[in-house]
ROROZA-850134 format. One record per residue (C-alpha): x, y, z; residue in one letter. Coordinates in Angstrom, 1 decimal. Layout:
residues N
<site><X>X</X><Y>Y</Y><Z>Z</Z><code>A</code></site>
...
//
This chain:
residues 116
<site><X>-16.7</X><Y>69.3</Y><Z>53.1</Z><code>X</code></site>
<site><X>-14.5</X><Y>68.8</Y><Z>56.2</Z><code>X</code></site>
<site><X>-11.8</X><Y>66.3</Y><Z>57.3</Z><code>X</code></site>
<site><X>-11.9</X><Y>64.7</Y><Z>60.5</Z><code>X</code></site>
<site><X>-8.8</X><Y>63.7</Y><Z>62.4</Z><code>X</code></site>
<site><X>-9.6</X><Y>60.7</Y><Z>65.0</Z><code>X</code></site>
<site><X>-7.0</X><Y>59.3</Y><Z>67.4</Z><code>X</code></site>
<site><X>-8.0</X><Y>55.4</Y><Z>67.9</Z><code>X</code></site>
<site><X>-6.9</X><Y>53.6</Y><Z>70.9</Z><code>X</code></site>
<site><X>-7.6</X><Y>50.1</Y><Z>72.6</Z><code>X</code></site>
<site><X>-9.6</X><Y>50.2</Y><Z>75.2</Z><code>X</code></site>
<site><X>-7.4</X><Y>48.2</Y><Z>77.5</Z><code>X</code></site>
<site><X>-4.2</X><Y>50.1</Y><Z>76.2</Z><code>X</code></site>
<site><X>-4.6</X><Y>53.6</Y><Z>75.8</Z><code>X</code></site>
<site><X>-1.1</X><Y>54.2</Y><Z>75.2</Z><code>X</code></site>
<site><X>-1.2</X><Y>52.2</Y><Z>71.8</Z><code>X</code></site>
<site><X>-3.1</X><Y>54.2</Y><Z>69.2</Z><code>X</code></site>
<site><X>-3.5</X><Y>55.6</Y><Z>65.7</Z><code>X</code></site>
<site><X>-4.3</X><Y>58.7</Y><Z>63.9</Z><code>X</code></site>
<site><X>-6.5</X><Y>58.4</Y><Z>61.1</Z><code>X</code></site>
<site><X>-8.1</X><Y>61.3</Y><Z>58.9</Z><code>X</code></site>
<site><X>-11.4</X><Y>60.7</Y><Z>56.8</Z><code>X</code></site>
<site><X>-13.4</X><Y>63.2</Y><Z>54.8</Z><code>X</code></site>
<site><X>-17.0</X><Y>64.0</Y><Z>56.2</Z><code>X</code></site>
<site><X>-18.5</X><Y>62.4</Y><Z>53.1</Z><code>X</code></site>
<site><X>-16.8</X><Y>58.8</Y><Z>53.7</Z><code>X</code></site>
<site><X>-18.5</X><Y>55.9</Y><Z>55.2</Z><code>X</code></site>
<site><X>-18.0</X><Y>54.2</Y><Z>58.3</Z><code>X</code></site>
<site><X>-17.2</X><Y>50.9</Y><Z>56.4</Z><code>X</code></site>
<site><X>-14.1</X><Y>53.2</Y><Z>54.8</Z><code>X</code></site>
<site><X>-12.9</X><Y>54.1</Y><Z>58.0</Z><code>X</code></site>
<site><X>-13.1</X><Y>50.6</Y><Z>59.6</Z><code>X</code></site>
<site><X>-11.2</X><Y>49.4</Y><Z>56.8</Z><code>X</code></site>
<site><X>-8.3</X><Y>51.9</Y><Z>57.3</Z><code>X</code></site>
<site><X>-8.5</X><Y>51.3</Y><Z>61.0</Z><code>X</code></site>
<site><X>-8.0</X><Y>47.5</Y><Z>60.4</Z><code>X</code></site>
<site><X>-5.0</X><Y>48.3</Y><Z>58.0</Z><code>X</code></site>
<site><X>-3.6</X><Y>50.5</Y><Z>60.5</Z><code>X</code></site>
<site><X>-3.3</X><Y>48.1</Y><Z>63.5</Z><code>X</code></site>
<site><X>-2.6</X><Y>44.9</Y><Z>61.4</Z><code>X</code></site>
<site><X>-6.0</X><Y>43.2</Y><Z>61.7</Z><code>X</code></site>
<site><X>-7.9</X><Y>41.2</Y><Z>59.4</Z><code>X</code></site>
<site><X>-11.8</X><Y>41.3</Y><Z>58.7</Z><code>X</code></site>
<site><X>-12.9</X><Y>37.9</Y><Z>60.7</Z><code>X</code></site>
<site><X>-16.2</X><Y>39.1</Y><Z>62.0</Z><code>X</code></site>
<site><X>-18.8</X><Y>41.8</Y><Z>62.4</Z><code>X</code></site>
<site><X>-18.1</X><Y>45.2</Y><Z>64.3</Z><code>X</code></site>
<site><X>-20.2</X><Y>48.0</Y><Z>65.4</Z><code>X</code></site>
<site><X>-19.7</X><Y>51.7</Y><Z>66.0</Z><code>X</code></site>
<site><X>-21.8</X><Y>53.3</Y><Z>69.0</Z><code>X</code></site>
<site><X>-21.7</X><Y>57.1</Y><Z>69.2</Z><code>X</code></site>
<site><X>-21.0</X><Y>57.8</Y><Z>72.5</Z><code>X</code></site>
<site><X>-20.6</X><Y>60.5</Y><Z>75.3</Z><code>X</code></site>
<site><X>-17.8</X><Y>61.5</Y><Z>77.5</Z><code>X</code></site>
<site><X>-18.2</X><Y>58.6</Y><Z>79.8</Z><code>X</code></site>
<site><X>-18.1</X><Y>56.0</Y><Z>76.7</Z><code>X</code></site>
<site><X>-21.7</X><Y>55.3</Y><Z>76.8</Z><code>X</code></site>
<site><X>-23.1</X><Y>53.5</Y><Z>73.8</Z><code>X</code></site>
<site><X>-25.5</X><Y>55.3</Y><Z>71.8</Z><code>X</code></site>
<site><X>-26.5</X><Y>55.2</Y><Z>68.3</Z><code>X</code></site>
<site><X>-25.2</X><Y>51.8</Y><Z>66.7</Z><code>X</code></site>
<site><X>-23.8</X><Y>51.5</Y><Z>63.3</Z><code>X</code></site>
<site><X>-22.9</X><Y>47.9</Y><Z>62.3</Z><code>X</code></site>
<site><X>-20.8</X><Y>46.2</Y><Z>59.5</Z><code>X</code></site>
<site><X>-23.2</X><Y>43.7</Y><Z>59.0</Z><code>X</code></site>
<site><X>-27.3</X><Y>43.5</Y><Z>58.8</Z><code>X</code></site>
<site><X>-28.3</X><Y>43.7</Y><Z>62.4</Z><code>X</code></site>
<site><X>-31.4</X><Y>44.6</Y><Z>64.5</Z><code>X</code></site>
<site><X>-31.6</X><Y>46.6</Y><Z>67.6</Z><code>X</code></site>
<site><X>-33.3</X><Y>45.4</Y><Z>70.8</Z><code>X</code></site>
<site><X>-36.7</X><Y>46.9</Y><Z>69.5</Z><code>X</code></site>
<site><X>-36.4</X><Y>44.9</Y><Z>66.1</Z><code>X</code></site>
<site><X>-35.4</X><Y>48.1</Y><Z>64.1</Z><code>X</code></site>
<site><X>-33.0</X><Y>47.9</Y><Z>61.6</Z><code>X</code></site>
<site><X>-29.4</X><Y>49.3</Y><Z>62.6</Z><code>X</code></site>
<site><X>-27.6</X><Y>51.6</Y><Z>60.3</Z><code>X</code></site>
<site><X>-25.2</X><Y>49.9</Y><Z>57.9</Z><code>X</code></site>
<site><X>-21.6</X><Y>51.2</Y><Z>57.9</Z><code>X</code></site>
<site><X>-21.3</X><Y>51.0</Y><Z>54.3</Z><code>X</code></site>
<site><X>-24.1</X><Y>53.6</Y><Z>53.8</Z><code>X</code></site>
<site><X>-23.7</X><Y>55.6</Y><Z>56.8</Z><code>X</code></site>
<site><X>-21.6</X><Y>58.8</Y><Z>56.3</Z><code>X</code></site>
<site><X>-19.5</X><Y>60.6</Y><Z>58.6</Z><code>X</code></site>
<site><X>-21.2</X><Y>64.0</Y><Z>58.1</Z><code>X</code></site>
<site><X>-24.7</X><Y>62.5</Y><Z>58.9</Z><code>X</code></site>
<site><X>-23.3</X><Y>61.3</Y><Z>62.5</Z><code>X</code></site>
<site><X>-20.6</X><Y>63.8</Y><Z>63.5</Z><code>X</code></site>
<site><X>-22.5</X><Y>66.7</Y><Z>65.7</Z><code>X</code></site>
<site><X>-20.1</X><Y>67.5</Y><Z>68.4</Z><code>X</code></site>
<site><X>-16.7</X><Y>68.6</Y><Z>67.7</Z><code>X</code></site>
<site><X>-15.3</X><Y>66.5</Y><Z>70.5</Z><code>X</code></site>
<site><X>-17.4</X><Y>63.5</Y><Z>69.2</Z><code>X</code></site>
<site><X>-16.4</X><Y>60.1</Y><Z>70.8</Z><code>X</code></site>
<site><X>-17.1</X><Y>56.6</Y><Z>69.2</Z><code>X</code></site>
<site><X>-17.1</X><Y>53.3</Y><Z>70.9</Z><code>X</code></site>
<site><X>-15.8</X><Y>50.4</Y><Z>68.4</Z><code>X</code></site>
<site><X>-16.7</X><Y>46.9</Y><Z>69.2</Z><code>X</code></site>
<site><X>-15.2</X><Y>44.2</Y><Z>66.8</Z><code>X</code></site>
<site><X>-16.7</X><Y>40.7</Y><Z>67.5</Z><code>X</code></site>
<site><X>-14.3</X><Y>37.9</Y><Z>66.4</Z><code>X</code></site>
<site><X>-12.8</X><Y>34.8</Y><Z>67.9</Z><code>X</code></site>
<site><X>-12.0</X><Y>37.0</Y><Z>70.6</Z><code>X</code></site>
<site><X>-13.9</X><Y>40.7</Y><Z>71.1</Z><code>X</code></site>
<site><X>-11.5</X><Y>44.0</Y><Z>70.7</Z><code>X</code></site>
<site><X>-12.8</X><Y>47.3</Y><Z>72.1</Z><code>X</code></site>
<site><X>-11.6</X><Y>50.6</Y><Z>70.6</Z><code>X</code></site>
<site><X>-12.3</X><Y>54.3</Y><Z>71.8</Z><code>X</code></site>
<site><X>-12.3</X><Y>56.7</Y><Z>68.9</Z><code>X</code></site>
<site><X>-12.2</X><Y>60.5</Y><Z>69.6</Z><code>X</code></site>
<site><X>-12.4</X><Y>63.3</Y><Z>67.1</Z><code>X</code></site>
<site><X>-9.4</X><Y>65.4</Y><Z>67.9</Z><code>X</code></site>
<site><X>-9.4</X><Y>68.0</Y><Z>65.1</Z><code>X</code></site>
<site><X>-11.5</X><Y>69.2</Y><Z>62.3</Z><code>X</code></site>
<site><X>-9.8</X><Y>70.3</Y><Z>59.3</Z><code>X</code></site>
<site><X>-11.2</X><Y>72.0</Y><Z>56.1</Z><code>X</code></site>
<site><X>-11.0</X><Y>69.9</Y><Z>52.9</Z><code>X</code></site>
//
């Protein structure tokens, strides 16, 4: 088991960031909860993680709610999606979009992989 250290920053304010560590066996839902706590947000809506490339192009989606993609296929649920099944690149980037009264976007970068 590995520990992933991520840097999470607001899309529009990169100088404001948090670093959060998660175990490879943890879910995206647990990570989402840690992000909300670290920035002082409450859970008031849905959110989606998108596995991204270096240009922040959205790839595979992982959602905090039941959702279908454009083709009608179910999107992975954050409470069932484990990091070890999605991290393939040691410099993985993830785009997080929180949809509530106003949308918030975050850039998440894997900055270090540590032994458990």
